[in-house]
N, C-alpha and C positions, 0 to 999 in steps of 0.2 A: 375791705382792707385798703388803707391808703398806701400806695407804692412808696418805697424809700426815695427820698428826694436826692437828686444828683446835683453835684456842685456846678454852679455857673457863676461867672463874674460879669460885670457890666461890659457888654459887647466883647467878652473874652479878653479884655485888656489885663495886662499884668497888674498885680497888686503893689509891687515894689518897683522902684526904678532900677533897671539893670546897671551894673557898673559901666562907666564909659571907657574902661580899659580896652585897648585894641589888641588884635592878634595880627601878626606874630610877636609884636613887641613885648607885651606883658608875659605871655607864657614863655617866650624866649628868655626874658629876664628871670623868671622863676627857675628855669633849667640852668642857665649859666651861673646864677648865684649858688645853686647847690653844687655844681661842678667845681666852682672856684673854692668854696669853703672846704670841701673834703680833699681837694687836691693840695691845699695848703697844709691840712692835717697830715696827709701822706708825706709831703715834703719835709715836715718837721720830724716825723718819725724816721724818715730816711736819713736826715741829718744826724739824728741821735744814734743811729745804728750803723753808720758808715756805709751808706749806699749812694755814692755821688751821682750816678746816672739817673736813678729814680728821683733823687732830690732835685736835680737840675730840671728834668723833664716835668715833674709835678709843679715846681715853682713857676716855670715858664707857662705851663698850662693854666695855673691859677691866675697869674697876672693877665694873660690874654682873655680868659673867661670873664674876669671882673671888669676888664676894660670894655669888652663887648656888651656886658650886662649894663654898664653905665650908659653906653650909647643907646641901647634899647629903652632904658628908663627915660632918658632925656627926650628920645623920639616920641614916647608916649605922652610925656608932660607937655611937649610942644616947644618949650623954651628952657635953656639951661638954668636961668635965674630962678625958676620955680623950685628946683632942687635946693638952691642956696637959701631960699625963703624958709624951707623946712628946718633949717638949722638955727633959726632965730631963737627957738626955745627947745628945752629938753623936757619931755613929758613921759614919765616912766609908764604911765597907763596907756600910752598910745603906741601900738606896734609900728606905725608909720614913723613916728618921731624916733623911737629907739633904733629902728632899722636904718634911718638916715644917718644917725651918728655912728652906728656900727660900720656902715659903708665908708664913712669919712675916715675912720680909724684904720679899717682893714685895707682899703685900696692902696694907700701909700706904702704900707708895710709889705703887701704882696708884690707891688711893683719894684720896691727897693730890693727885696730878696731875689727876684728874678734877674734884675739888672746886674747886681753884684755877682750873681752866680754865673751868668753868661759871660760877663766881662772878666771874671776871674780876679776881682779886686775886693778889697776891704773884707777879709774873711770874718772878722769879728762882727762887723756891722751886718754882713750877710747872715750870719748865724742868729743874731738877735732879731733881725727882721723876719727870718724864716720861722723862728719859734713864736714871735708875736702874731704873725699871720696864722700859724697853726692853732694858737690858743683862741683866736677870734673865729676861726673857720667853722666850727660847729654851729655857732650862733648865726653866722652868715647863711649857712646851708638850710636852716630851719625856721628863721624868724618869719619868712614869708607865709608859712603855714598858719602861724598865729595871726598874721595880717589878713589872710583870707577868712579864717574862722571868726574874726572879729566883725565881719560885715553882716548884713541882714540877708544875704543870699542863702536860701535854705540848705542846699546841698553842701555848702561849705560850713555854715554855722552849726548845723546839726551834727556834722562830722568832727567837731572840735576835739573830741577825745582821741581819735586815732590819726587825724590829719598830720600832726607833728611827727608821728612815728612813720607815716607813709613818706613824708618829705625827707626825714632822716635816712630811711632806707634807700629812697630814690637817689639822694645826694651821694650816699656811700657807693651805690652802684655806678654812678657816673664817674666819681673819683677813681674807683677801682678800674673802670674801663680805660680811663686815660693812663693810669699807671701801667696797665698791661700793654698799652700801645707804645709807651715811651721807654720802658725799662727792659733791659736784656734779661734772659732767663735766670742768671745767677742772682739778680736783684729784685725780681718781681714777686717774691713770696708775700710781702706785706699787702700788695695789691690783690693777690689771690685770696688771702684771708679776709680782706675788706670786702671783696666781691661776695664771698660766702655769707658774711654777716649782713651785708646790705640787702642782698636779694631775699634772704629769709625774712628780715624785718619788713621789707616792702610788701612782699606777698602776703604775709600773715596780717599785717595792719590793714592793708587795703581790703582783704576779704572780710575781716572782722567788721570794718566800717560799713561796707556794702551790706553785709548781713544785718547789722544793727539798724541801719537807716530805714529798712522796710520800704514804704511807699517812696520815700525820697531817694532810694537807690536807683530808681528808673533812669535818671539822667546819666548815671555811670554805666548803664547797661545798654542803652539805646542810642541810635543816631551816631553822629560823628564822634562824640565822647566815648560811647561804648566801643566803637571800632578802635579808637586810639588806646583805650585801656586794655583791650584784648591783644592788640599788637604789642603793647608794652609787656604784658605778661608772657607772651611767646618769646620775645627778645630776651626777657629776663631768664627764662628757662634755658634758652640756647647759650646765653652768656655764662650762666652758672655751670653748665656742663663743660663748656670750653675752658673756663677758668680752673676747673678741677684737673684738667689735663695740660694746662699751660706750662707746668713745670717740666714737661717732657718735650714740648715743641714750641718754638718761637712763633711759627705760623698760627698754631691754635691760639696762642696768647693774643696775637693781633686780631684774629677773627672774634675771639671772645670779648676783647676790649671794645671793638666796634659795636657788637651786639648789646653790650651793657650800656654804652652811651646812647644807642637808639632806644633801649628800654626806658632809661630815665627821661629822655626827651618825650617819648610817647606818654608816659605817666603824667608828667607835668602839663603837657598840652591837653591831655584827656581830662584832668581835674579842672583845668581852666574852662574847657568847653562844657563840662557837666554843670559847673556853677552858672555859666551864662544861660544855658538852657533852663536851669531851675528857676532863675530869676524871671525868665520870660513866661513861665507857666504859672498861672495864678493858683492852680490846685496845690502846687508844691508849697505855697505860702499859707493858704487858708486851711486846707484839710488837716495838716499836722497841728495847727493851732487849735482847731476844734477838738481834735482828739485829746490834746493836753487839757483843754478846758473841761471836757467830759470826765477825764480821769480825776482832775482836781475836784470837780463837783461831786463825784462818787465818794472821794476821800473825805470831803467836808461833811457830806451827809452821814458817813459812817461814824465820824467823830461826834457829830451832833446826837446821833442815836445811842452812842456809847459802845458800839461794836468795834470801833477803831481806836478807842482811847486806851491809854496805858492801864494795864490791870484788867482789861476786858476779856482776858482769856479764862476767866472763871476763878482767878485767884483772890478776887475781892470778897 
């Protein structure tokens, strides 16, 4: 009997080039973008329901987060003009191009909403800017998931079905955490509801993704990425429990908010680290490809023999 061959690559070298994105700049950019987007959504909801404290705090948090996000992005790019160069064209099939234009439209709206709210001027302009930023917020919070899934990195690309839902839940968790930190008890009900929806979405989508990935789930479970993902899940559960009781105690709301922000940050950093580890491991690239080819080959042979063709169930 010939023993089953084990996978090896040329001197153990990676099969694909790992992204040149750096940490903490890029995972920080992922986290801050999610925080900004859902904070603007929360501010817009507060503006429509008459919660001025929550509106002001969420708008200021969104503007601060997107500003820091821009700093992190430029730091990773190296020179500010490289971002401007991405605006030369608009390509709807490119997540990078769409994201650049989204940031260009969202940033000024979020900044104007926060400035007008803090200064107490231009109420109509403030309202329009707040609602505009809120409308763009969900796209800002989740487009980076599409950006990661569009790469050749196995742990990201193969998780393309669930990754947007993980990012949406993580962003909602971060926005809810900020809302619980800045809003007083009478106004924090929307943040508490957002925390419940966000944590459930994040936990379910992340576990479904890891279960479905099979072999490719190893980067999400092991090493630095695995530790970050487990810490994020623990923070999520603590934040969820605290948010359910935040209507009774301001202190619990603050603690829950801090836990939810930590949960979102750990999740985003963990997903980033898992992808980088996956890109460095040649098995994560080649073994799933071989499995897909084997399944495709079995399917092709079944069709050729007639067992997999339409009507091969005995009805012909």
